[in-house]
C-alpha positions as CSV (number, residue, x, y, z in Angstrom):
1,X,13.0,-33.0,68.1
2,X,12.4,-29.7,69.9
3,X,12.2,-26.8,67.6
4,X,14.1,-24.6,70.0
5,X,17.1,-26.8,69.6
6,X,17.1,-26.5,65.8
7,X,20.3,-25.5,64.2
8,X,18.3,-23.1,62.1
9,X,17.0,-21.1,65.1
10,X,19.7,-18.4,64.9
11,X,19.3,-18.1,61.1
12,X,15.6,-17.7,61.6
13,X,15.8,-14.9,64.0
14,X,18.6,-13.3,62.0
15,X,16.5,-13.4,58.8
16,X,13.5,-11.9,60.6
17,X,15.5,-9.1,62.1
18,X,17.1,-8.3,58.7
19,X,13.8,-8.2,56.9
20,X,12.3,-6.0,59.6
21,X,15.3,-3.7,59.6
22,X,14.9,-3.1,55.8
23,X,12.1,-0.6,56.7
24,X,14.8,1.6,58.2
25,X,16.5,1.6,54.7
26,X,13.4,3.1,53.2
27,X,12.9,5.4,56.2
28,X,16.5,6.7,55.8
29,X,15.5,8.3,52.5
30,X,14.4,11.4,54.5
31,X,18.1,12.2,54.9
32,X,18.7,12.0,51.2
33,X,16.2,14.2,49.2
34,X,18.0,13.3,45.9
35,X,16.9,9.7,46.3
36,X,13.3,10.7,46.8
37,X,13.5,12.8,43.6
38,X,14.9,9.8,41.7
39,X,12.3,7.3,43.0
40,X,10.6,5.5,40.1
41,X,7.0,4.2,40.0
42,X,8.1,1.3,37.9
43,X,10.7,0.2,40.4
44,X,8.3,0.4,43.3
45,X,5.7,-1.5,41.3
46,X,8.2,-4.2,40.3
47,X,9.5,-4.6,43.8
48,X,6.0,-5.1,45.2
49,X,5.1,-7.5,42.4
50,X,8.2,-9.5,42.9
51,X,7.6,-9.8,46.7
52,X,3.9,-10.8,46.0
53,X,5.1,-13.5,43.5
54,X,7.6,-15.0,46.0
55,X,5.1,-15.0,48.9
56,X,2.2,-16.4,46.8
57,X,4.2,-19.2,45.2
58,X,5.9,-20.4,48.4
59,X,2.6,-20.3,50.2
60,X,0.7,-22.6,47.8
61,X,3.5,-24.8,46.6
62,X,5.6,-25.3,49.8
63,X,4.0,-24.0,53.0
64,X,0.5,-25.3,52.4
65,X,1.9,-28.7,51.4
66,X,4.0,-28.9,54.6
67,X,0.8,-28.1,56.6
68,X,-1.0,-31.0,54.9
69,X,1.9,-33.4,55.4
70,X,2.2,-32.5,59.1
71,X,-1.6,-33.0,59.7
72,X,-1.4,-36.3,57.8
73,X,1.6,-37.6,59.9
74,X,-0.3,-36.6,63.0
75,X,-3.3,-38.6,61.9
76,X,-1.1,-41.6,61.1
77,X,0.4,-41.4,64.6
78,X,-3.1,-41.3,66.0
79,X,-3.9,-44.7,64.4
80,X,-5.8,-43.7,61.2
81,X,-5.3,-45.5,58.0
82,X,-3.2,-43.9,55.2
83,X,-6.3,-43.0,53.2
84,X,-8.1,-41.5,56.2
85,X,-4.9,-39.7,57.3
86,X,-4.4,-38.2,53.9
87,X,-8.0,-37.0,53.8
88,X,-7.8,-35.5,57.3
89,X,-4.4,-33.9,56.5
90,X,-5.8,-32.1,53.5
91,X,-9.0,-31.0,55.3
92,X,-7.2,-29.6,58.3
93,X,-4.5,-28.1,56.1
94,X,-7.2,-26.3,54.1
95,X,-9.0,-25.1,57.2
96,X,-5.7,-23.8,58.7
97,X,-4.9,-22.0,55.4
98,X,-8.3,-20.2,55.4
99,X,-7.9,-19.6,59.1
100,X,-4.8,-17.6,58.2
101,X,-6.9,-15.6,55.7
102,X,-9.5,-14.9,58.5
103,X,-6.7,-13.8,60.8
104,X,-5.4,-11.2,58.3
105,X,-9.0,-9.9,57.8
106,X,-9.2,-9.5,61.5
107,X,-5.8,-7.8,61.7
108,X,-6.9,-5.4,58.9
109,X,-10.1,-4.7,60.8
110,X,-8.2,-3.9,64.0
111,X,-5.8,-1.7,62.1
112,X,-8.7,0.2,60.5
113,X,-10.3,0.7,63.9
114,X,-7.2,1.8,65.6
115,X,-6.3,4.3,62.9
116,X,-10.0,5.4,62.8
117,X,-10.0,4.9,59.0
118,X,-7.9,8.0,58.4
119,X,-5.0,6.4,56.6
120,X,-6.5,3.7,54.5
121,X,-7.0,4.0,50.8
122,X,-7.6,0.3,50.2
123,X,-10.6,-1.3,51.8
124,X,-9.6,-3.2,54.9
125,X,-13.3,-3.6,55.7
126,X,-16.6,-2.7,54.3
127,X,-16.8,0.2,56.8
128,X,-13.9,2.2,55.3
129,X,-14.4,5.9,54.9
130,X,-15.8,6.9,51.5
131,X,-12.9,8.9,50.0
132,X,-15.3,10.8,47.8
133,X,-17.3,12.1,50.8
134,X,-16.3,15.7,51.7
135,X,-16.6,14.9,55.4
136,X,-13.9,12.2,55.0
137,X,-11.5,14.9,53.7
138,X,-12.5,17.2,56.5
139,X,-11.6,14.5,59.0
140,X,-8.3,14.0,57.2
141,X,-7.5,17.7,57.6
142,X,-8.3,17.6,61.3
143,X,-6.3,14.6,62.1
144,X,-2.8,13.7,61.0
145,X,-2.2,10.0,60.6
146,X,0.9,7.8,59.9
147,X,0.0,5.1,57.4
148,X,0.7,1.7,59.0
149,X,1.0,-0.1,55.7
150,X,2.0,0.8,52.1
151,X,-1.4,0.2,50.7
152,X,-3.0,2.5,53.2
153,X,-1.9,5.6,51.2
154,X,-5.1,6.9,49.4
155,X,-3.3,7.7,46.1
156,X,0.3,6.4,46.2
157,X,1.1,7.8,42.8
158,X,0.0,11.3,43.7
159,X,1.7,10.9,47.0
160,X,5.0,9.9,45.3
161,X,4.7,12.9,42.9
162,X,4.1,15.2,45.8
163,X,7.2,13.8,47.7
164,X,9.3,14.2,44.6
165,X,8.1,17.8,44.1
166,X,8.9,18.7,47.7
167,X,12.3,16.9,47.5
168,X,13.2,18.9,44.4
169,X,12.2,22.1,46.2
170,X,14.3,21.1,49.2
171,X,17.3,20.4,46.9
172,X,16.8,23.8,45.3
173,X,16.7,25.6,48.7
174,X,19.8,23.7,49.8
175,X,21.7,24.7,46.7
176,X,20.7,28.4,47.2
177,X,21.9,28.1,50.8
178,X,25.2,26.7,49.8
179,X,25.7,29.5,47.2
180,X,24.8,32.1,49.8
181,X,27.2,30.5,52.3
182,X,30.0,30.7,49.7
183,X,29.3,34.4,49.1
184,X,29.4,35.1,52.8
185,X,32.7,33.3,53.3
186,X,34.2,35.1,50.3
187,X,33.4,38.4,52.1
188,X,35.3,37.2,55.1
189,X,32.4,37.0,57.5
190,X,33.0,36.7,61.1
191,X,32.9,33.3,63.0
192,X,29.7,34.3,64.7
193,X,28.0,35.0,61.4
194,X,29.1,31.6,60.0
195,X,27.7,29.8,63.1
196,X,24.5,31.7,62.8
197,X,24.2,30.6,59.2
198,X,24.8,27.0,60.2
199,X,22.1,27.2,62.9
200,X,19.5,28.4,60.4
201,X,20.2,25.6,57.9
202,X,17.4,23.3,59.1
203,X,14.9,26.0,59.6
204,X,15.5,27.4,56.1
205,X,14.8,24.0,54.5
206,X,11.9,23.0,56.7
207,X,10.1,26.3,56.3
208,X,9.6,25.5,52.7
209,X,7.1,22.7,53.7
210,X,4.6,25.0,55.4
211,X,2.7,28.2,54.6
212,X,4.6,31.0,56.4
213,X,1.9,33.6,57.2
214,X,3.6,35.0,60.2
215,X,6.0,33.7,62.9
216,X,3.5,33.2,65.6
217,X,0.9,31.5,63.4
218,X,3.6,29.1,62.1
219,X,4.8,28.2,65.6
220,X,1.2,27.6,66.6
221,X,0.5,25.3,63.7
222,X,3.7,23.4,64.3
223,X,2.9,22.9,67.9
224,X,-0.6,21.6,67.0
225,X,0.9,19.1,64.5
226,X,3.4,17.8,67.0
227,X,0.7,17.4,69.6
228,X,-1.4,15.4,67.2
229,X,1.5,13.1,66.4
230,X,2.1,12.6,70.1
231,X,-1.5,11.9,70.9
232,X,-1.9,9.3,68.2
233,X,1.5,7.7,68.8
234,X,0.3,4.7,70.9
235,X,-2.6,3.8,68.6
236,X,-0.5,4.0,65.5
237,X,2.3,1.9,67.1
238,X,-0.2,-0.8,67.9
239,X,-1.6,-0.7,64.4
240,X,1.9,-1.0,62.8
241,X,2.7,-3.9,65.2
242,X,-0.5,-5.7,64.3
243,X,0.0,-5.2,60.5
244,X,3.6,-6.5,60.4
245,X,3.4,-9.2,63.1
246,X,2.3,-11.9,60.6
247,X,5.3,-11.3,58.3
248,X,7.7,-11.9,61.1
249,X,5.9,-15.1,62.1
250,X,5.9,-16.3,58.5
251,X,9.6,-15.7,57.9
252,X,10.5,-17.4,61.2
253,X,8.5,-20.5,60.5
254,X,9.7,-20.7,56.9
255,X,13.4,-20.5,57.8
256,X,13.1,-23.0,60.6
257,X,11.6,-25.5,58.2
258,X,13.8,-24.8,55.2
259,X,16.5,-22.2,55.5
260,X,17.1,-21.7,51.8
261,X,13.5,-21.2,51.1
262,X,13.0,-19.0,54.2
263,X,15.9,-16.7,53.3
264,X,14.4,-16.1,49.9
265,X,11.1,-15.3,51.6
266,X,12.9,-13.0,54.0
267,X,14.5,-11.2,51.1
268,X,11.1,-10.7,49.4
269,X,9.6,-9.4,52.6
270,X,12.6,-7.1,53.0
271,X,12.2,-5.8,49.5
272,X,8.6,-4.8,50.1
273,X,9.5,-3.4,53.5
274,X,11.8,-0.8,52.0
275,X,9.0,1.2,50.2
276,X,6.8,0.6,53.3
277,X,9.4,2.4,55.4
278,X,9.6,5.2,52.9
279,X,5.8,5.6,52.7
280,X,5.6,5.9,56.5
281,X,8.6,8.3,57.0
282,X,8.1,10.8,54.2
283,X,4.6,11.9,55.2
284,X,5.8,12.5,58.8
285,X,8.8,14.4,57.6
286,X,6.9,16.7,55.3
287,X,4.3,17.3,57.9
288,X,6.7,18.1,60.8
289,X,10.1,18.8,59.2
290,X,11.7,16.5,61.7
291,X,14.0,14.0,59.9
292,X,14.8,11.9,63.0
293,X,11.2,11.6,64.1
294,X,10.2,10.6,60.6
295,X,13.0,8.0,60.4
296,X,12.1,6.4,63.7
297,X,8.4,6.2,62.7
298,X,9.4,4.4,59.5
299,X,11.9,2.1,61.3
300,X,9.2,1.3,63.9
301,X,7.0,-0.4,61.3
302,X,9.7,-3.1,60.8
303,X,10.9,-3.4,64.4
304,X,7.7,-5.2,65.3
305,X,8.4,-8.1,63.0
306,X,10.8,-9.9,65.4
307,X,7.9,-9.9,67.9
308,X,6.1,-12.3,65.5
309,X,9.2,-14.5,65.3
310,X,9.4,-14.5,69.1
311,X,5.7,-15.5,69.3
312,X,6.4,-18.4,66.9
313,X,9.3,-19.5,69.0
314,X,7.2,-19.5,72.2
315,X,4.6,-21.7,70.5
316,X,7.1,-24.2,69.3
317,X,9.1,-24.2,72.5
318,X,6.1,-25.0,74.7
319,X,3.9,-27.3,72.5
320,X,5.7,-28.6,69.5
321,X,4.1,-31.6,67.7
322,X,3.0,-32.4,64.2
323,X,-0.4,-30.8,64.7
324,X,1.0,-27.5,65.9
325,X,3.5,-27.6,63.1
326,X,0.7,-28.1,60.5
327,X,-1.5,-25.5,62.1
328,X,1.3,-22.9,62.1
329,X,2.2,-23.6,58.4
330,X,-1.4,-23.4,57.3
331,X,-2.0,-20.1,59.1
332,X,1.2,-18.6,57.8
333,X,0.3,-19.6,54.2
334,X,-3.1,-18.0,54.4
335,X,-1.7,-14.8,55.9
336,X,1.0,-14.4,53.3
337,X,-1.5,-14.9,50.4
338,X,-3.8,-12.3,51.9
339,X,-0.9,-9.8,52.3
340,X,0.0,-10.4,48.7
341,X,-3.5,-10.1,47.3
342,X,-4.8,-7.4,49.5
343,X,-1.8,-5.1,49.9
344,X,1.1,-5.8,47.6
345,X,-0.5,-6.4,44.3
346,X,-3.2,-3.7,44.5
347,X,-0.6,-1.1,45.5
348,X,1.8,-2.3,42.7
349,X,-1.0,-1.8,40.2
350,X,-1.6,1.7,41.4
351,X,2.0,2.5,40.6
352,X,1.8,0.7,37.3
353,X,-1.9,0.9,36.1
354,X,-1.0,-0.3,32.6
355,X,0.7,-3.4,34.0
356,X,4.0,-2.9,32.3
357,X,6.0,-4.6,35.0
358,X,3.8,-5.9,37.8
359,X,2.7,-9.2,36.3
360,X,6.2,-10.0,34.9
361,X,7.8,-9.1,38.2
362,X,5.3,-11.3,40.1
363,X,6.1,-14.2,37.7
364,X,9.8,-13.5,38.2
365,X,9.4,-13.7,41.9
366,X,7.6,-17.1,41.5
367,X,10.4,-18.3,39.2
368,X,13.1,-17.3,41.8
369,X,11.3,-19.2,44.5
370,X,10.7,-22.2,42.3
371,X,14.4,-22.4,41.5
372,X,15.2,-22.1,45.2
373,X,12.9,-25.0,45.9
374,X,14.4,-27.1,43.2
375,X,17.9,-26.6,44.5
376,X,16.7,-27.3,48.1
377,X,15.3,-30.6,47.0
378,X,18.2,-31.8,44.9
């Protein structure tokens, strides 16, 4: 049966697109400073732990087993005995799983090289920049970087506190502006004066995020920052694409095999994509003051996930058999476990160092996936 003719194909692409689009939800926070101020470390930690639990459980319990079964069936079709087929299935399933682990290590290495180590707080490779080295901080000051993944923020807790402080300041400035606008209207200002007040709204708010030491110097600094963003745009876009590509592939393959399980996985990936979009968009906004540029940077980190789904579709459409099926499932399982262990759980523990919610939320994610698997097999 050709996988491209599957009734689940539309559901698979829809689930991937929805999961990827959830980064835009997080990125949209730049338009609502009050939401930034209300952001909770525990909520972020719990959401990441839940996603890690879902992804880890389904990888070991469902996806890896499907890989082994597919390789076993392929061996039986090749004329091997049942015992020999079972052995070969387990061996090749295991090799495929750890192949996925190696793929993610390679992806992390490429991301680190493309971003030149500037935006990574968790060790993608042994060659990461030493964050205690003063030269590393000098490099950070000279180059602005957009974090391609949530775990790439050096200190997510301090970063969140900084964003909340800036959001509170922005809200305060906005309140003052509204009060001033009311005073002006009460004094029957002219239409031109009101229009002028409206035009200065964004500049009043955005000026609070930079040190105003003179108009010319501020304009010069803003131009330099914008130029830096423009120059690094391509390499960051590639890094984001590489980092999110496996998630789109994983969701697509899972939904094709078992829609109920795949949809739960897509929801888990979507949940962790929301803070990822936030963590990409807010640094850009507070560096440039441009809400729309920040939003699109955040949204971009999820738009690349459908590319992974399309890649999976191409593979199945051109060379679908039990061996390809087993290989894809094994690779996807290994990649998702690495995403959970290397990015989601470490970042969750940074937000919740005393582990008040991370472990429980991870187990909760496993329980949700287990219940979904039970109902799908009844």
